[in-house]
C-alpha positions as CSV (number, residue, x, y, z in Angstrom):
1,X,98.5,81.0,111.6
2,X,100.3,82.4,113.9
3,X,102.5,84.8,113.5
4,X,106.7,84.4,113.4
5,X,107.4,87.7,113.8
6,X,107.5,89.6,116.9
7,X,105.5,92.5,117.6
8,X,106.9,96.0,118.4
9,X,104.1,97.4,119.1
10,X,101.2,97.9,121.4
11,X,97.4,96.7,119.9
12,X,95.1,99.5,119.5
13,X,92.3,97.5,118.9
14,X,92.0,94.3,120.9
15,X,89.0,91.9,119.8
16,X,88.5,89.2,122.7
17,X,86.1,85.8,121.9
18,X,83.9,88.1,119.6
19,X,80.6,86.2,118.3
20,X,77.5,88.0,116.9
21,X,74.5,86.6,115.4
22,X,71.1,87.4,114.2
23,X,68.1,84.7,114.6
24,X,70.0,82.0,113.8
25,X,72.7,82.8,111.3
26,X,75.8,83.2,113.3
27,X,77.5,86.2,111.5
28,X,80.8,86.2,114.1
29,X,81.7,82.9,115.5
30,X,84.6,83.1,118.5
31,X,86.9,85.6,117.0
32,X,90.2,86.7,118.5
33,X,91.9,89.3,117.5
34,X,94.9,92.2,117.9
35,X,95.2,94.9,115.6
36,X,98.6,96.6,116.8
37,X,98.9,101.1,116.8
38,X,100.0,102.9,113.8
39,X,99.4,99.8,111.3
40,X,97.4,99.1,108.1
41,X,95.7,96.0,108.4
42,X,93.9,94.4,105.7
43,X,90.7,92.6,105.8
44,X,89.7,89.8,103.3
45,X,87.1,87.5,102.3
46,X,84.1,86.7,100.1
47,X,80.7,88.1,100.5
48,X,79.0,86.9,104.0
49,X,82.7,86.1,105.4
50,X,82.0,88.6,108.4
51,X,83.5,91.3,107.1
52,X,80.4,94.5,107.4
53,X,79.4,92.8,111.0
54,X,83.2,93.2,112.4
55,X,83.1,96.5,111.3
56,X,79.7,97.6,112.2
57,X,80.8,96.8,115.9
58,X,83.8,98.3,115.5
59,X,82.6,101.5,114.8
60,X,79.9,101.0,117.1
61,X,76.8,100.7,115.1
62,X,76.4,96.7,116.2
63,X,77.1,95.2,119.4
64,X,78.5,92.0,120.0
65,X,76.6,89.0,120.8
66,X,79.0,87.9,123.3
67,X,83.1,88.6,123.9
68,X,84.4,92.6,123.7
69,X,85.8,94.6,121.8
70,X,88.3,97.3,123.2
71,X,89.4,100.1,121.1
72,X,92.7,102.3,123.1
73,X,91.6,100.6,125.9
74,X,87.5,101.8,125.6
75,X,84.6,99.5,125.5
76,X,83.2,99.9,122.3
77,X,79.6,98.9,124.1
78,X,80.3,100.4,127.8
79,X,82.1,103.6,126.4
80,X,80.2,104.0,122.9
81,X,80.8,107.9,123.0
82,X,83.9,107.9,123.9
83,X,85.2,105.4,121.3
84,X,83.1,107.6,118.9
85,X,85.5,110.4,119.9
86,X,88.6,108.5,118.2
87,X,87.5,106.6,115.3
88,X,86.6,107.9,112.2
89,X,84.6,105.7,109.7
90,X,84.5,105.9,105.8
91,X,81.4,103.8,104.4
92,X,81.0,103.1,100.9
93,X,79.1,105.3,100.0
94,X,79.6,109.3,100.0
95,X,78.6,110.7,104.0
96,X,79.5,114.6,103.0
97,X,76.4,116.9,101.5
98,X,76.9,117.3,97.8
99,X,75.3,121.0,98.4
100,X,78.0,121.7,100.7
101,X,81.7,123.2,99.6
102,X,84.3,120.8,100.6
103,X,85.4,123.2,103.5
104,X,81.9,123.8,104.7
105,X,81.5,119.8,104.5
106,X,84.3,119.6,107.0
107,X,83.1,122.4,109.1
108,X,80.0,120.9,109.8
109,X,81.8,117.6,110.2
110,X,84.0,119.3,112.4
111,X,81.1,120.9,114.6
112,X,79.5,117.5,114.9
113,X,83.1,116.1,116.6
114,X,82.6,119.3,119.1
115,X,86.2,120.4,117.4
116,X,86.6,123.8,117.9
117,X,86.0,126.9,115.2
118,X,90.1,127.4,115.7
119,X,90.9,123.8,115.2
120,X,88.3,123.4,112.4
121,X,90.3,125.9,110.3
122,X,93.8,124.5,111.6
123,X,92.9,121.3,110.6
124,X,90.5,122.0,107.3
125,X,94.1,123.5,106.0
126,X,96.3,120.5,106.9
127,X,93.4,118.2,105.4
128,X,93.0,119.4,102.2
129,X,97.1,119.9,101.7
130,X,97.9,116.1,102.9
131,X,94.7,115.0,100.4
132,X,95.4,117.2,97.6
133,X,92.2,119.1,97.7
134,X,93.4,122.6,98.4
135,X,92.1,123.7,95.4
136,X,88.3,122.3,95.6
137,X,87.8,123.9,98.8
138,X,85.4,126.5,97.7
139,X,83.9,123.5,95.1
140,X,80.4,121.8,95.9
141,X,81.0,118.3,96.7
142,X,78.7,117.2,93.7
143,X,81.4,118.9,91.1
144,X,84.4,116.7,92.3
145,X,85.5,113.4,90.6
146,X,84.9,110.2,91.8
147,X,88.4,109.7,93.0
148,X,87.8,113.5,94.8
149,X,84.2,112.6,96.8
150,X,86.3,109.7,97.9
151,X,89.3,111.9,99.4
152,X,86.4,114.2,100.6
153,X,84.8,111.4,102.3
154,X,88.2,110.5,104.1
155,X,89.1,114.0,104.8
156,X,85.7,114.2,107.0
157,X,86.3,111.5,108.9
158,X,89.8,113.0,109.2
159,X,88.7,116.6,111.0
160,X,88.6,114.9,114.4
161,X,91.8,113.4,114.4
162,X,90.8,109.9,115.4
163,X,93.2,107.1,116.5
164,X,91.7,104.8,114.2
165,X,90.4,105.0,110.6
166,X,88.3,102.3,109.3
167,X,87.9,102.6,104.8
168,X,85.2,100.3,104.1
169,X,85.8,99.2,100.0
170,X,87.5,103.1,99.7
171,X,88.3,102.5,95.7
172,X,85.0,100.3,94.3
173,X,84.3,102.4,91.0
174,X,87.8,104.3,90.7
175,X,89.4,104.1,87.9
176,X,93.2,103.0,88.1
177,X,94.3,106.5,88.5
178,X,92.1,107.3,91.3
179,X,92.9,104.3,92.9
180,X,96.7,104.9,93.1
181,X,95.8,108.3,94.2
182,X,94.0,107.1,96.7
183,X,96.8,105.0,97.6
184,X,99.0,107.4,98.0
185,X,96.5,109.3,100.5
186,X,96.3,106.2,103.1
187,X,100.2,106.0,103.6
188,X,100.2,109.9,104.3
189,X,97.4,109.6,106.0
190,X,98.9,106.1,108.3
191,X,102.4,107.9,108.1
192,X,100.8,110.7,110.5
193,X,100.3,108.1,113.2
194,X,96.6,107.3,112.0
195,X,95.8,103.2,112.6
196,X,94.2,101.7,109.5
197,X,91.4,99.6,108.8
198,X,91.0,98.4,105.4
199,X,88.2,95.4,103.7
200,X,89.0,95.5,100.2
201,X,88.1,93.1,97.1
202,X,91.7,94.0,94.7
203,X,94.1,91.5,96.2
204,X,96.8,94.3,94.6
205,X,95.3,97.0,97.1
206,X,95.5,94.8,100.3
207,X,99.1,93.6,99.0
208,X,100.8,96.8,98.5
209,X,99.2,98.4,101.6
210,X,98.9,96.2,104.4
211,X,101.2,95.6,106.9
212,X,99.0,92.6,108.1
213,X,96.3,90.8,106.6
214,X,93.6,88.8,107.8
215,X,91.2,86.5,105.8
216,X,87.8,85.5,106.7
217,X,85.0,83.2,106.0
218,X,81.7,82.6,107.4
219,X,82.2,84.3,110.5
220,X,85.7,82.6,111.1
221,X,89.2,83.7,110.8
222,X,91.0,81.3,108.3
223,X,94.6,83.3,108.4
224,X,96.5,86.2,109.6
225,X,99.7,87.7,109.2
226,X,101.8,89.7,106.9
227,X,101.7,89.8,103.2
228,X,105.2,88.1,102.9
229,X,104.3,85.5,105.9
230,X,101.1,85.0,104.0
231,X,102.2,84.1,100.9
232,X,105.3,81.9,102.3
233,X,102.3,79.2,103.5
234,X,101.1,78.6,100.2
235,X,103.8,76.6,98.8
236,X,105.5,76.6,95.4
237,X,107.9,79.2,94.8
238,X,109.7,78.5,91.6
239,X,113.6,79.5,90.2
240,X,114.5,79.2,87.0
241,X,118.9,79.4,87.0
242,X,120.4,79.4,83.7
243,X,124.4,78.7,83.8
244,X,126.9,77.2,81.2
245,X,126.0,73.8,79.7
246,X,127.3,71.5,81.9
247,X,126.0,67.9,83.3
248,X,123.3,68.6,86.2
249,X,122.8,65.1,87.2
250,X,125.4,65.9,90.7
251,X,123.5,68.8,90.9
252,X,119.7,67.6,91.2
253,X,120.7,65.5,93.6
254,X,122.2,68.5,96.1
255,X,119.4,70.6,95.5
256,X,116.9,68.0,95.7
257,X,118.4,66.8,99.1
258,X,117.6,70.2,100.8
259,X,114.8,70.6,103.2
260,X,112.5,73.2,101.4
261,X,113.2,72.3,97.7
262,X,110.1,69.9,96.4
263,X,111.6,69.1,92.9
264,X,114.5,70.1,90.9
265,X,114.4,69.1,86.6
266,X,116.8,69.9,84.0
267,X,114.4,72.0,81.7
268,X,115.4,73.7,78.0
269,X,116.0,76.9,79.7
270,X,118.0,75.9,82.5
271,X,117.0,74.5,86.0
272,X,113.8,74.7,87.5
273,X,113.4,74.0,90.9
274,X,110.0,74.1,92.8
275,X,110.0,75.7,96.3
276,X,106.9,74.1,98.8
277,X,108.5,77.2,101.7
278,X,111.3,80.1,101.9
279,X,114.5,78.8,101.0
280,X,117.6,80.8,101.6
281,X,118.8,81.4,97.7
282,X,122.7,81.8,99.1
283,X,122.4,77.7,99.6
284,X,121.3,77.5,96.3
285,X,124.0,79.4,95.0
286,X,126.6,77.9,97.0
287,X,125.7,74.4,95.2
288,X,125.7,75.6,91.8
289,X,129.5,77.3,92.4
290,X,130.8,74.3,93.9
291,X,129.9,72.7,90.9
292,X,132.0,74.9,88.8
293,X,128.3,76.0,87.3
294,X,128.6,79.5,86.3
295,X,125.2,81.5,86.6
296,X,124.4,83.8,83.9
297,X,120.6,84.2,85.1
298,X,118.1,83.6,87.8
299,X,114.2,84.2,87.8
300,X,112.3,83.9,90.3
301,X,108.3,83.3,90.6
302,X,106.7,84.5,94.0
303,X,103.2,83.9,94.6
304,X,100.6,86.6,95.0
305,X,98.3,87.4,97.6
306,X,95.5,86.6,94.9
307,X,97.3,82.7,95.0
308,X,96.9,82.6,98.8
309,X,93.1,83.7,98.8
310,X,92.8,81.1,95.7
311,X,94.6,78.4,98.2
312,X,92.7,78.8,101.2
313,X,89.5,79.3,99.3
314,X,89.9,76.2,98.1
315,X,90.7,74.4,101.3
316,X,87.9,76.5,103.6
317,X,85.5,77.8,100.8
318,X,84.1,73.6,100.0
């Protein structure tokens, strides 16, 4: 899907005609995509959609069979060492060492990236404060709760100040309170200017966090856009308007004539209007007012991101 919004940011990730095959299996099929600097980009799709393959290429773990990928202008194949210095990767499994303390883990990972001792100390203080781990800096990693371990994973990936942070299913196994804390953490990291790419199976997580979302299936891009744009593609938005008792006959004719009104029915609770795309509510209200109908209440049922996923699943998955 082509976005109707004008881009105001430059791309930091450029994926150009990328395919990846494993023997006879094509994991990625000639995909092209730009991810804008400073955004949170959500990557969705069922198991086997190609998400992990794409993440592995972006993190220099696999090479594309064809096509090119650039991160901040650097080629992930020919400039691999430089690319690794500007990205941080948070895998599903813990990447830190259980026997080390929180602060020791950060010192170790900082040294791997060649960060100076002075900078490690400065960054450790800042990161632990941002991720609310300061009180646990002397605790062994093995003693942390599940949510804190996830935050430590992120902290280790941030110690070298990456431009891009890749999160692979970060909230798997977390309870609702820990998930909410994780979302706050992701927003804080993004507010510092870090571009974030996140894969998730949780629709609410993708909806609440992502500036833009990509849905993949069988190595192909199914649809891409802002959460709002994607919701507008799935069709029905139902509005129930309750007004003073009256004759709705003329109103239903006028409302039904609007370009994006799919149906207009008189129900027991009021006038039920179904829209097949975004329709300015002001036009609908004007029609009521012109008919001398006093609006008492307006209820709106908007499509969710889960509706979007199911909609495209029905089209593409079968």
